[in-house]
C-alpha positions as CSV (number, residue, x, y, z in Angstrom):
1,M,-191.7,126.9,-206.3
2,K,-192.6,128.3,-209.7
3,L,-190.1,127.4,-212.4
4,K,-189.0,130.1,-214.8
5,L,-190.5,130.0,-218.3
6,I,-187.2,129.9,-220.0
7,L,-186.4,126.6,-218.3
8,L,-189.8,125.3,-219.4
9,A,-189.0,126.3,-223.0
10,F,-185.7,124.5,-222.7
11,I,-187.4,121.4,-221.5
12,M,-189.7,121.4,-224.5
13,I,-186.6,121.3,-226.8
14,T,-184.2,119.0,-225.1
15,G,-186.1,117.0,-222.5
16,T,-186.1,117.4,-218.8
17,L,-182.8,118.6,-217.5
18,F,-183.3,119.4,-213.9
19,S,-185.3,116.6,-212.4
20,G,-184.9,114.3,-209.4
21,Q,-185.6,111.1,-211.4
22,K,-184.4,109.6,-214.7
23,T,-186.2,111.0,-217.7
24,Y,-185.9,110.9,-221.4
25,A,-185.8,113.5,-224.1
26,Q,-189.0,114.3,-226.0
27,E,-189.1,115.0,-229.7
28,E,-187.9,118.4,-230.6
29,E,-190.5,121.1,-231.1
30,E,-190.1,124.3,-233.0
31,P,-188.9,127.1,-230.6
32,T,-191.5,129.6,-229.8
33,D,-191.2,133.3,-228.8
34,D,-193.1,132.6,-225.6
35,L,-190.1,132.4,-223.3
36,G,-191.6,134.5,-220.5
37,N,-189.7,137.3,-218.8
38,V,-186.4,137.1,-220.6
39,S,-184.6,139.5,-223.0
40,D,-184.8,139.1,-226.8
41,A,-181.0,138.8,-226.8
42,F,-181.0,135.9,-224.5
43,Q,-183.7,134.1,-226.5
44,D,-182.0,134.7,-229.9
45,H,-178.6,133.6,-228.7
46,F,-179.9,130.6,-226.8
47,F,-181.9,129.2,-229.7
48,E,-179.0,130.0,-232.1
49,G,-176.8,127.9,-229.9
50,L,-179.3,125.0,-230.0
51,K,-179.6,125.3,-233.8
52,Q,-175.9,125.2,-234.4
53,K,-175.4,122.3,-232.1
54,G,-178.2,120.4,-233.9
55,I,-176.2,120.7,-237.2
56,E,-172.9,119.9,-235.4
57,N,-171.4,123.4,-235.6
58,Y,-170.2,123.2,-232.1
59,E,-167.8,126.1,-232.2
60,L,-170.5,128.4,-233.5
61,A,-172.9,127.0,-230.9
62,L,-170.4,127.9,-228.1
63,T,-170.1,131.5,-229.5
64,A,-173.9,131.9,-229.4
65,L,-174.2,130.3,-226.0
66,R,-171.5,132.6,-224.5
67,K,-173.6,135.6,-225.7
68,A,-176.7,133.9,-224.1
69,E,-174.8,133.5,-220.9
70,M,-174.0,137.2,-220.8
71,A,-177.6,138.1,-221.7
72,A,-178.8,135.9,-218.7
73,E,-177.4,138.7,-216.5
74,G,-176.6,136.4,-213.6
75,D,-180.0,134.6,-213.4
76,P,-178.9,131.3,-211.8
77,V,-181.4,129.0,-213.6
78,N,-181.0,130.5,-217.0
79,T,-177.2,130.6,-216.5
80,A,-177.1,126.9,-215.5
81,V,-179.2,125.9,-218.5
82,V,-176.8,127.7,-220.8
83,Q,-173.7,126.3,-219.1
84,F,-175.0,122.7,-219.4
85,E,-175.5,123.3,-223.1
86,M,-172.0,124.7,-223.3
87,G,-170.6,121.6,-221.5
88,K,-172.2,119.3,-224.1
89,N,-170.7,121.3,-227.0
90,H,-167.2,121.2,-225.4
91,A,-167.6,117.4,-224.9
92,A,-168.5,117.0,-228.6
93,L,-165.3,118.8,-229.5
94,K,-163.4,116.6,-227.1
95,Q,-162.6,119.6,-224.9
96,Y,-163.1,117.5,-221.8
97,E,-161.6,119.9,-219.2
98,A,-163.8,122.7,-220.4
99,A,-166.8,120.4,-220.4
100,E,-166.0,119.2,-216.9
101,E,-165.8,122.8,-215.7
102,K,-169.2,123.7,-217.1
103,Y,-170.9,120.7,-215.6
104,K,-169.4,121.3,-212.2
105,L,-170.7,124.9,-212.3
106,V,-174.2,123.6,-213.0
107,L,-174.0,121.1,-210.2
108,S,-172.8,123.7,-207.7
109,S,-175.6,126.0,-208.7
110,Q,-178.5,123.5,-209.1
111,G,-177.6,120.5,-207.0
112,E,-177.0,116.9,-208.0
113,R,-179.1,116.5,-211.1
114,L,-179.2,113.2,-213.0
115,D,-178.6,114.5,-216.5
116,V,-175.6,116.6,-215.4
117,L,-174.1,113.8,-213.4
118,E,-174.4,111.4,-216.3
119,A,-172.8,113.9,-218.7
120,L,-169.9,114.4,-216.3
121,Y,-169.5,110.7,-215.9
122,D,-169.2,110.4,-219.7
123,V,-166.4,113.0,-219.6
124,Y,-164.5,111.2,-216.9
125,Y,-164.8,108.0,-218.8
126,E,-163.6,109.5,-222.0
127,E,-160.6,111.1,-220.1
128,K,-160.0,107.7,-218.4
129,N,-160.2,109.5,-215.1
130,Y,-161.7,106.4,-213.4
131,E,-160.7,107.5,-209.9
132,A,-162.9,110.6,-210.2
133,A,-165.7,108.6,-211.8
134,I,-166.1,106.3,-208.8
135,P,-167.7,108.8,-206.3
136,L,-169.7,110.2,-209.2
137,V,-171.1,106.7,-210.1
138,E,-171.8,106.1,-206.4
139,K,-174.1,109.1,-206.6
140,L,-175.7,107.9,-209.8
141,I,-176.6,104.6,-208.2
142,E,-179.0,106.5,-206.0
143,F,-180.9,107.4,-209.1
144,D,-180.4,104.1,-211.0
145,E,-179.3,100.7,-209.6
146,D,-177.9,99.7,-213.1
147,Y,-174.9,101.9,-212.4
148,R,-173.7,99.2,-209.9
149,E,-172.3,97.3,-212.9
150,D,-170.4,100.5,-214.0
151,L,-169.0,100.7,-210.5
152,A,-167.7,97.1,-210.6
153,N,-166.0,97.9,-213.9
154,L,-164.5,101.1,-212.4
155,Y,-163.1,99.1,-209.5
156,S,-161.5,96.8,-211.9
157,L,-160.0,99.6,-214.0
158,T,-158.5,101.1,-210.9
159,S,-157.0,97.8,-209.7
160,Q,-159.4,97.5,-206.8
161,H,-160.0,93.8,-207.7
162,K,-161.3,92.6,-204.4
163,K,-164.0,95.3,-204.3
164,A,-164.8,94.5,-208.0
165,L,-165.2,90.7,-207.3
166,A,-167.3,91.3,-204.2
167,L,-169.6,93.7,-206.0
168,L,-169.9,91.2,-209.0
169,D,-170.9,88.5,-206.5
170,E,-173.5,90.8,-205.0
171,L,-174.9,91.6,-208.4
172,D,-175.1,88.0,-209.4
173,T,-177.0,87.3,-206.2
174,D,-179.4,90.2,-206.7
175,W,-179.9,90.0,-210.5
176,G,-178.8,86.5,-211.5
177,E,-175.9,85.3,-213.7
178,S,-174.7,87.6,-216.5
179,A,-172.3,86.9,-219.4
180,V,-171.0,90.5,-219.2
181,R,-170.2,90.1,-215.5
182,N,-168.6,86.7,-216.1
183,A,-166.4,88.3,-218.7
184,L,-165.3,91.0,-216.3
185,R,-164.6,88.4,-213.6
186,R,-162.5,86.4,-216.1
187,Q,-160.5,89.5,-217.0
188,I,-159.8,90.2,-213.3
189,Y,-158.6,86.7,-212.7
190,K,-156.2,87.0,-215.6
191,V,-154.9,90.4,-214.5
192,T,-154.3,89.3,-211.0
193,G,-152.8,85.9,-212.0
194,D,-153.9,84.5,-208.6
195,T,-156.2,81.8,-209.8
196,E,-155.0,79.3,-207.2
197,G,-155.6,81.8,-204.5
198,A,-159.1,82.5,-205.8
199,I,-159.8,78.8,-206.0
200,S,-158.6,78.2,-202.4
201,N,-160.7,81.2,-201.2
202,L,-163.9,79.9,-202.9
203,E,-163.4,76.4,-201.6
204,D,-163.1,77.8,-198.0
205,K,-166.2,79.9,-198.6
206,I,-168.2,76.8,-199.8
207,D,-167.1,74.8,-196.8
208,Q,-168.4,77.5,-194.6
209,N,-171.6,78.0,-196.6
210,P,-172.5,75.2,-199.0
211,K,-175.7,76.9,-199.9
212,S,-173.9,79.7,-201.7
213,E,-174.8,79.0,-205.4
214,Q,-172.7,81.9,-206.7
215,D,-169.5,80.6,-205.0
216,Y,-170.0,77.2,-206.6
217,L,-170.5,78.8,-210.0
218,N,-167.4,80.9,-209.7
219,L,-165.4,77.9,-208.7
220,I,-166.7,75.9,-211.7
221,F,-165.6,78.8,-213.9
222,L,-162.1,78.9,-212.4
223,Y,-161.6,75.1,-212.7
224,S,-162.7,75.4,-216.3
225,E,-160.3,78.3,-217.0
226,Q,-157.5,76.1,-215.6
227,G,-158.5,73.3,-217.9
228,D,-159.5,71.0,-215.0
229,S,-162.8,69.9,-216.5
230,E,-163.0,66.9,-214.1
231,K,-163.0,69.1,-211.0
232,A,-165.3,71.6,-212.7
233,F,-167.8,68.8,-213.6
234,E,-167.6,67.4,-210.0
235,T,-168.2,70.8,-208.5
236,A,-171.2,71.3,-210.8
237,R,-172.7,67.9,-209.7
238,E,-172.0,68.8,-206.1
239,L,-173.9,72.0,-206.5
240,L,-176.8,70.1,-208.0
241,R,-176.8,67.7,-205.1
242,N,-176.8,70.5,-202.5
243,Q,-179.3,72.6,-204.5
244,P,-181.4,70.5,-206.8
245,D,-183.5,73.5,-207.8
246,S,-180.5,75.4,-209.1
247,K,-181.0,76.6,-212.7
248,L,-177.7,78.4,-213.3
249,V,-175.7,75.2,-212.8
250,H,-177.1,73.8,-216.0
251,L,-175.1,76.4,-217.9
252,A,-172.1,74.4,-217.0
253,L,-173.6,70.9,-216.8
254,Y,-174.9,70.8,-220.4
255,K,-171.4,71.3,-221.7
256,F,-169.8,68.6,-219.4
257,Y,-172.6,66.2,-220.4
258,L,-172.0,66.8,-224.1
259,D,-168.3,66.3,-223.7
260,S,-168.8,63.1,-221.8
261,G,-171.3,61.7,-224.2
262,E,-174.3,61.9,-221.8
263,I,-176.6,63.3,-224.4
264,R,-179.9,62.7,-222.6
265,N,-178.6,64.6,-219.5
266,A,-177.2,67.3,-221.8
267,L,-180.6,67.8,-223.5
268,N,-182.2,67.9,-220.1
269,S,-179.8,70.6,-218.9
270,M,-180.3,72.6,-222.1
271,D,-184.1,72.4,-221.6
272,V,-183.6,73.9,-218.2
273,V,-181.4,76.7,-219.6
274,F,-183.8,77.5,-222.4
275,S,-186.9,77.6,-220.2
276,T,-185.5,79.7,-217.4
277,P,-186.3,83.4,-217.6
278,D,-183.5,84.3,-215.2
279,I,-180.8,83.3,-217.7
280,E,-179.9,85.9,-220.3
281,Q,-180.6,85.4,-224.0
282,D,-176.9,85.8,-224.8
283,S,-176.1,82.9,-222.6
284,K,-178.8,80.8,-224.2
285,Y,-177.5,81.6,-227.7
286,S,-174.1,80.5,-226.5
287,V,-175.6,77.1,-225.4
288,L,-177.3,76.8,-228.8
289,S,-174.1,77.6,-230.7
290,D,-172.3,74.8,-228.7
291,F,-175.1,72.4,-229.6
292,I,-175.0,73.3,-233.3
293,G,-171.2,72.6,-233.2
294,F,-171.9,69.3,-231.6
295,T,-174.6,68.4,-234.1
296,S,-172.3,69.2,-237.0
297,E,-170.1,66.3,-235.8
298,H,-173.1,64.1,-234.8
299,P,-175.9,64.7,-237.4
300,E,-178.0,62.0,-235.9
301,Y,-179.1,64.6,-233.3
302,E,-180.5,67.0,-235.9
303,S,-184.1,66.3,-234.8
304,Q,-183.2,67.3,-231.2
305,L,-181.5,70.4,-232.5
306,E,-184.7,71.5,-234.3
307,A,-186.7,70.8,-231.1
308,V,-184.3,73.0,-229.1
309,V,-184.9,75.9,-231.5
310,E,-188.6,75.9,-230.6
311,K,-187.6,77.0,-227.1
312,F,-186.7,80.4,-228.7
313,S,-189.9,80.7,-230.7
314,D,-191.2,83.6,-228.6
315,S,-187.9,85.3,-228.0
316,G,-188.6,87.9,-230.7
317,S,-185.1,87.5,-232.1
318,G,-184.0,86.1,-235.4
319,Q,-180.5,85.2,-234.3
320,V,-181.2,81.7,-233.3
321,Y,-182.9,81.0,-236.7
322,E,-179.9,82.5,-238.5
323,Q,-177.6,80.2,-236.6
324,L,-179.7,77.2,-237.4
325,G,-180.1,78.2,-241.1
326,G,-176.3,78.6,-241.3
327,Y,-175.9,75.1,-239.9
328,F,-178.1,73.5,-242.5
329,V,-176.4,75.5,-245.3
330,S,-173.1,74.0,-244.1
331,R,-174.7,70.6,-244.3
332,G,-175.9,71.2,-247.9
333,Q,-179.5,71.2,-246.8
334,K,-180.5,74.6,-248.2
335,E,-184.2,73.9,-248.3
336,K,-184.2,73.4,-244.5
337,A,-182.0,76.5,-244.2
338,L,-184.4,78.6,-246.1
339,I,-187.3,77.7,-243.7
340,F,-185.3,78.9,-240.7
341,F,-183.9,82.0,-242.5
342,E,-187.5,83.0,-243.3
343,K,-188.6,82.5,-239.8
344,G,-185.7,84.5,-238.5
345,M,-186.2,87.4,-241.0
346,S,-189.9,87.7,-239.9
347,R,-188.6,88.3,-236.4
348,D,-185.5,90.3,-237.1
349,P,-186.0,92.3,-240.3
350,D,-183.1,94.7,-239.3
351,N,-180.6,91.9,-239.5
352,F,-178.9,92.5,-242.9
353,S,-177.0,89.2,-243.1
354,L,-180.2,87.3,-242.3
355,V,-182.1,89.3,-245.0
356,R,-179.3,88.7,-247.6
357,N,-179.2,84.9,-246.9
358,T,-182.9,84.6,-247.1
359,L,-183.2,86.5,-250.4
360,L,-180.3,84.6,-252.0
361,L,-181.9,81.3,-251.2
362,Q,-185.4,82.4,-252.3
363,I,-183.9,83.4,-255.7
364,E,-181.9,80.2,-255.9
365,F,-185.1,78.1,-255.4
366,R,-187.0,80.4,-257.8
367,E,-189.4,81.7,-255.2
368,F,-189.5,85.0,-257.1
369,E,-192.8,86.4,-255.8
370,K,-191.7,85.9,-252.2
371,A,-188.3,87.4,-253.0
372,A,-189.8,90.4,-254.7
373,I,-192.0,91.2,-251.7
374,A,-189.3,90.5,-249.2
375,S,-186.7,92.6,-251.0
376,E,-189.1,95.5,-251.4
377,E,-189.7,95.5,-247.7
378,A,-186.0,95.2,-247.0
379,L,-185.3,98.3,-249.1
380,E,-187.3,100.3,-246.7
381,I,-184.9,99.4,-244.0
382,F,-181.7,99.2,-246.1
383,P,-182.2,101.9,-248.8
384,S,-178.6,102.1,-249.8
385,Q,-177.7,98.4,-250.1
386,P,-177.0,97.6,-253.8
387,L,-177.3,93.8,-253.3
388,I,-180.9,94.1,-252.3
389,Y,-181.7,96.3,-255.3
390,L,-180.0,93.6,-257.5
391,M,-182.1,90.8,-256.0
392,N,-185.3,92.9,-256.2
393,G,-184.5,93.5,-259.8
394,V,-184.0,89.8,-260.5
395,A,-187.2,88.9,-258.7
396,N,-189.2,91.5,-260.6
397,I,-187.8,90.4,-263.9
398,E,-188.9,86.8,-263.3
399,T,-192.4,87.9,-262.1
400,G,-192.8,90.1,-265.2
401,A,-192.7,93.5,-263.3
402,L,-190.3,94.9,-265.8
403,E,-190.7,98.6,-265.0
404,K,-190.1,97.9,-261.3
405,A,-187.1,95.8,-262.2
406,V,-185.5,98.5,-264.3
407,E,-186.1,101.2,-261.7
408,S,-184.6,99.1,-258.9
409,L,-181.6,98.0,-260.9
410,E,-180.8,101.6,-262.1
411,T,-181.2,102.9,-258.5
412,G,-179.0,100.2,-257.1
413,L,-176.2,101.2,-259.5
414,D,-176.1,104.6,-257.9
415,F,-175.2,103.0,-254.6
416,L,-172.5,100.7,-256.0
417,L,-168.9,101.4,-255.0
418,D,-165.9,99.6,-256.5
419,D,-167.5,96.1,-256.9
420,P,-166.9,95.1,-260.6
421,R,-168.5,91.6,-260.1
422,M,-171.7,93.1,-258.8
423,E,-171.6,95.9,-261.4
424,K,-171.4,93.3,-264.1
425,D,-174.4,91.5,-262.6
426,F,-176.4,94.8,-262.6
427,Y,-175.6,95.4,-266.3
428,E,-176.5,91.8,-267.3
429,Q,-179.9,92.0,-265.5
430,L,-180.6,95.4,-267.0
431,S,-179.9,93.9,-270.4
432,I,-182.3,91.0,-269.7
433,A,-185.0,93.5,-268.4
434,Y,-184.8,95.7,-271.5
435,E,-184.8,92.7,-273.9
436,K,-188.0,91.5,-272.3
437,K,-189.4,95.0,-272.6
438,G,-188.6,94.9,-276.3
439,D,-186.0,97.6,-276.2
440,A,-183.2,95.9,-278.2
441,A,-181.0,99.0,-278.3
442,K,-180.8,99.5,-274.5
443,S,-180.5,95.7,-274.0
444,A,-177.4,95.7,-276.3
445,Q,-176.0,98.8,-274.6
446,Y,-176.1,97.1,-271.1
447,A,-174.8,93.8,-272.5
448,K,-171.8,95.7,-274.0
449,K,-171.1,97.3,-270.6
450,A,-171.3,94.0,-268.9
451,S,-168.9,92.4,-271.4
452,E,-166.3,95.2,-270.9
453,I,-165.9,94.3,-267.2
454,N,-163.2,91.7,-266.7
455,I,-163.4,89.9,-263.4
456,A,-160.0,88.8,-262.1
457,N,-159.8,85.2,-261.1
């Protein structure tokens, strides 16, 4: 069937709306006058609505869209497109009942469309209307299996705990263990308060089917929650005996081995965790954090800690290097910390705390050329962070790039808000920069400004 040109024009602007599969919005294009066989009034009001929504004037957008709806003269497709836009504006204004009404009109006119179902789900979630959201999410699962996790959460929110736990087990079987699902499972156990009943149920299930890895893992978790580490440890070892190829069991075993002083076994279990693609990165980071904590009390295992980090070398994330750098800072080994901070920053330049820590240590160790380059690159990502301007100014002063230093320091002052200590630092560095440039008057001016700032102890 030939689609109306007005719908095609709408697609160009906002991305596919009425499709049978999940799609994503394209970059906006300038509206054209080539909307096909529609009135000028419809076109003008419709694009005015889009423009006002784009600048967050949602009330004005709704006014324009109501006029476009009238100008559509009952055309079902054009009317549905306008109603969907109206629903989004109502939702932005937190007028959820009105948004729901518009989305339902579109669904009744155009059938079950993914974008509209997702928008209606957002409304139900914001309204905390979880009962209404459940059948909607069941429809969304037909488009995207990821919504099964949402369904488990909705079961929990509506106190359908048995359904939630059963679905969580299914998801773990289908997709592997997940820290998010484990957290939801933990929350359900706390809400129901029936840990003993859950343990008894799992023990019966394991007796009937000792090959169910997930039942073992859930039982280990419950024992751990009760503080019965001995039973949890024994259950983990029983799982390993029954299923020697299990990878997930090592998420529990490594911790038990560490606590019991079986370091070689702990390292072997961690090696399994870090090399298994089925285990989420968040879970691996948690294991690393535990080992960092252990190493802080047992520094003789630092070489093993550094070896563990290499398991993450291809992960593309700087988080592990930030954790390791922080560990060496706490041990007073800042030279080692800087090595790991720099590795992390190269992988994760959007991590502000990692960038800050790297630059501070580069300046502390007088690696000014590296700091000048790194801070300049960081300013492209964090153009309003005064601390980076300050460090860029310091680095450029020390490398002799005085014009750059002054420009950076003066720009950074514009972004400074209520931080007397840093303001004093800026003035002191500007005084140094102008002194090196031979401008004694300006140097004295900034030195005076710095001296007038009293820092409370």
